[in-house]
N, C-alpha and C positions, 0 to 999 in steps of 0.2 A: 264502440260500445253504446254510443248515443242512440243508435237505431234499436238496440236491444232494451234500452231503458223504457222506451215508449210502449212496450208490450206488457202483457200481464205476466205474473210470476211463472205460470206453467209454460208459456211460450218461450219465456227467457231460458228456463232449464232445458227445453227441447233444443233450442238453437245452440246454446252453450255446449250441451252435450254432443251435438253434431260436430261442432268445430273441434272439440277435443278428439273425437272419434276420427276426424278427417286427418288431424295432425299425427295421431298415433298410426293410422293406416299408411300415411306417407312414409313415416319412420320405418314401419315394418317392411314395407315394400323396398325401401332403399338399403335396409340392413344387409341383405344378401350381397349386393353389388359392393358395399363398403368392405365387407368381409372378404369378398373375392378380390378386390383391389389390394387389400393387405397381403392376401395369400399369393397374388400373382407378382408381387414385388418383395420377396423375402430378403433380398439384398439391395443395397443402395447404389443407384447410378450416379457417378460423380464425374465432373469435368476434369480435364487434364490440369487445369488451374488449381482445383481443389486437391487433387492427387498431389501435385507438386508442393502445396502448402502443408499437406500431411507429412510428406517425406522430409521437407526442409525443417519445419518448425515443430512437428509432432514429436511423440515419444518414439524415437527410432530404435529404442532397445528392444521392443517387442513387436514392431511393425514388420509385416511380412510383404514383400513385393513378388508376386507370382506371375511368371511369364508362361503362358500355355500354348506357345507357338511350337514349331518343329525345331529340332536341333540346328538345322542349317540356317533357319532365320535367326535364332538366337546367336549363332556365331557371327552373323553379319552385323548385328548391333542389338543392344538391349539396355534397359534402364540399369544404372549403377545399383549393385547389391541384389539384383533380381535373381531368384532361383528359377530353374526351368523344370517343369513338369508338363509335357505336351498334354492337351486336353483329352486325347484318346488313351492316355496312360493314367490319368488323374484318378479314376475309380480304383485301379489296382494299387496305386502308390499313395493313397490317401493317408496311410498310417505315418508317412514321413512328415505330415503337417500336424500330427496328433498333439504335439505340445503347444501349438498355436490355435487350439480350438476356439479359445475365448479371446484371442488377440486380433487386432485389425489386420485384414488381408486385403491388399489392393491387387486386383487381378486385371491383366491386360493381354492383348493379342496384337495383331496387325492393325485391324480397323474396328474391332469391337464385337464381332459375331461369336467367335470361339470363346471369348471371355464371358459372355453371357451364359453359355452352356456350362462352363467351368464353375461360375457362381452358383447355378442351380444344383450341381453335384455337391458343392461344399455345404450348401444349406441343407440338402438332403441328409447329409452326415453330421448335422447339428453344429456346424460352425456358426458363431453368433455375430461376428462382425465382418461381413463380406461386402467389399466395394468393387463395383465394376467400373473400370476407367473408360468411359465412353469415347469412341473414336480411336482407341488404341494408340500404338506407338506412333502412328503416322500423325495423329493429331498432336501428340506430345512433341514431335520434331518440328511441326509446323508452327507450334507455339514458341519455339525457340529454346526449349529446355534441353539440358545436356544428356547425352547418352554415351555409353561405353561402345566404342566402335573403332575399328582400324580400316574401314572401307569408305572411301570417299569419291564424290564427284567433284572435280574441279573444273570450273568454267573460266576461260581466259578471255578478256576483252581489253580493248585499247580505247581510252577516252582521253582526248587532249594530249596525245603522246604518252600517256601514263598507262602502265600495265595494271589492270585490275583483275584480281583472283577472287572467285567466289567458291568457298569450300563448303560442301553440304554432305550429309550422310548419303551413301550410295543407295540406301533403302528407298529413298524418295524416287529413284530412277529405276530401281531393279525391277525387271519384268520377265526375265528368263529369255530363253532363245526365241528369236522372232522368225525362225525359219519354218518352212512348211511341214510341220510335224505330222507324220502319218504313222498308223499302227501296222502297216503292211510288213509282212515278213520278207527280209532281204538275205540273200546268201552272197557273200563276197569272197573271192579268192584273189590272191596276189597281194601286193603288186610284184611283177617281175621286172627287175631293172637290167637293161643291157646298155653298156657303154658303146656308143657308136664312134665317138671321136674323143681323143684326149691329148692335149698339149699342155705345156706348162701353165698357160693362162686361159685355156679354153677347154670346155668339156660339153659334150652332147650325149644325152642319155635317152633311151626309149623306155617308157614305162607302160606296161599293159596290166590290166586287171579285168576281172569278170564279175558282172553283176546278174544274178538270176540267169546264168547261162549266156548272157550277152557280153561279147568282148568289146572293150574299149581300150584305146591307146592314145598316148600323146608323147611329144618330144619336149625335152627341156634342154635349153642351151644356156650355159653360164659362162660369162667372160669377166676376168679379173681385169679392172680398169686401173686400180691403185691399191697399194698396200704399204704398210709401215709397221715396224716391230721395235719395241723398246723393252730392254731387259736390265734389271738390277738384281742384286743378291736377295731382294725381298719380294720382287714381283716381275711378272711378264705382261706386256700389253701388246695385243695385235689388232690392227685396224685394217679392215678390207672394204673396198668399194667395188661392187660387181654389178654386171648387167645381166638380166635374166630374160629369156624369151620362151614362152610355152605355147606350143601349137598343137591344135587338135582339129581334125576335119577341115582343114584349110583355113582356120581362124587362129589369130595369135593375140596374146597379150604380152606386153613388155613392161618391165618395171626395173628399177635400180634398188640395190640393197647396200646399206652402210652398216657394217658390223664391227663393234668394239668389244673385245673380250679381254678382261683383266683378271689374272690369277695372281693373288696375293697370299701371303702366309695367314692372314687374318680374315680373308673374304675372297669370294669370286664375284665378278660383276659383268653383266652382259648388257650392251645397248645395241639394239637391232632396229633399224629404220628402213621401211619399205616405201619407195617413192614411185608414184604413178605419173609419168610425164603426160603433159597436155600438148606441148609444143617444145621446141629447143630451148625456150627461155622461161618456161612456166611448168610447175608440177600441178596436176589436177588435185591430187591428194597425197597424204602421207600417214603412215602409221608408225609409231615408235614404242618399242617394248623395252622397258629398262628393268632389270632384275638384279637385286643385291643379295647375295647369299653369304651370310657371316659364317665363320668357322664355328663348330660346336652346335649344340642343341638349342632350338628356339621353340617357344611355346605359342607364339602369336604370328599370324599371317597378316600382312598389310597389303592393301591394294588401292590404287587411286586411278580412276578413269579421268583423263584430261581432254577436255573439248575446247578447241580454239574457235571462238566466234569472229575471227579476224584472220586476214591473210598475213603471212610472215615468211621471210626467207628461211632456209634450212638452218643457217647459223643463228638467226634469231629464235627459232623454235628451241634449239638446244639452250639458248640463253634463259628462255622463258621456263623450261622444264627445270633448270637449275634453280630458279626462283621458287617454283612450285615445290621442289624438294626441300628448300630451305624453309619455307612456311609450314611444310608438314612436319619438319624437325621440331618446330616450336610447338606445334599442336600435340605431338606425342610426348614431348618433354613435360607438358602440363598434366598428363594423365595421372589418375589415382592408382593405376595398376602398374607395378614395377615391370612386368613383362612388356607392357606397351611402351613405357618410358624408354626401354632398351632399343625400340626402334628408332629413336632419335639419331643414334650413331649411323645406322644404315642410311638414313635420309641425308645425313651430312656428307656421306661418301658419294651418294647419288649426285647431290648438288655440285660437288667438286668435279666429278666426271663429266657432267653435262656442261659446265663451264669450260672444261678443257676441250670438249669436242666443238663447242661454239667458236673458239678461237682457232682450232685447227682448220675447220671448214672455211672460215673467213680468210685465213692466210694461205693454206695449202691446196684447197679445193675450190678456189674461186669460181672456176668454170662450172661448177655444180651447185653453187650457192644461189639458187633461184627461188623466186616467191612460190609459195604453196597455197593454193586457194582453200583447200579443206584439209584440216589436220586434227589428229587425235593421238593419244598416247596412253600407255598403261605403265604405272610405277608400281613395283611389287617387291616385297620381301616375303619370301616363302621358305626361308631356311636353307640349309646347305643342300646343293645338288651335285657337287662334285664337278670336276672340270668338264665344260661342254666340249663336244667334238668340234674340232676346228675344220674338218674336212667336209663338213655338211653330210646330209642324209645319204644313205646308200653307200657310204665310204668304207663300210666293214667295221666301223667303230661303234655300232649300236645307234640308238636314237640320238639325234642332234637336239639337245634340249632348247637351244636357241630357236631352231626351226620349229620345234614342237610347239612352244608357247606362242610364238609369233603367228604361225599358221592357225592355231586354235583360235586366237583372237580374231584374225582376219576372216575365218569361217563364219563366226557368229555375227561379226560386224558387216560383212560384205557378201553374204550368201546370195541375196536377191540380185545384186549387180552381176556376180560371177555367172548366175543361172541364165541371165539375159545374154551375156557375152558368149558363154561357152555352154552349148546345149548338153553335151555328155555329162557335164558336171552336175546337171540338175538331178541326175539319177542318185547322186550322193546327197545333195541338199534335200531331197524329198524325205530323207530319213533322219533329218537333223535331230528331231524330237527324241529319237531313240539313240543312234550312235553314228549318224551320217558324218558329222564333223570329225569324229574320231577316226573314221576310215579315210576321210580326205586328208587328215594330217598324216596318217600313216603313209599314204601314197605319195604326198608332197615330200616328206622328210625321210622316207625309207625306214620308219621306226619298226 
């Protein structure tokens, strides 16, 4: 103002008027952008920390947590108390939220993109307190906040001779089938199974099938190496160790399988392990499928993928799986959902059976208790399946559920390796994205 004071009155008025005009002009020019900024963010973006604080310490009586993912994603895991309306259904189902028009609504999806779209739809329908949880459920999990889930990834490590288990939601690892998905139409006929040789402990079958007019065939040889049966008035237990050899176009793959089937009045349980030998003293890899099916109806399916980051003998693997099941029993017992809490009993049964197999292999199958370099397993409770077929696929008893689940898992986990080893099998794997694995399972198991 000192510079203006030195001027005459008329000059001072001109300069002062110019300054006021400049300020007004700057404000008018900035006003549209300010209005646009307000209109472009009609809802609030909040962090998972803020969302957690609102859920834990806010007024939960009228707070709505809205999951806008798909049903399959919601089934995998979700925030406690969340209601599901997929974003593509939100417009049509907006009336379901009518009572919460003026209540706070936290919206989330997997990573934050779909929830933004959902927030815009809510605002367009005059919802007044809409909050988008940035980063979605992935950010929520990574922040260590709890979710409602019965699907987990368990990683096994050994540090200073101590077994360390890391249990995390499977969503962090879920990426779908990694096979070579194609949209090419495929016509499959078969399989046709012909028994070439059958004795008490050895069976050879020829399997033929046709893909788009091209005929493929392979032979499967199965040899019983060891078996044991235990029966009481309450349950029956059958354990078999078998050697398998599959041959196609002059190439063969060989593996062992250890199958433990328990039929009890209150449950059925199957433990099925496939072992890929590297040499006479070492297994290159193994995969174990463990299913507990309680009697009666169940409303929740649970699944744990177990990955070993360390080498272990076969008996040690079963011992570790018993510990995994015991830990999962503790996890499910703490759940706020009664249906999930009921899973604790299933995992208690899995823990006992795994411990039993560990002792059995160590004492009675010593010659097969070799180190395994790469191991993985699946523990699952998917409800009652009925007694599995003990004679394997193609035996006239319908699909062998043990075979079905085991080969399904193997298809998705090992499709690339099989394709390299066995060229005709690539014809199946190429259609994994559609139904290639299902076809492969049908051929392997005779479903």
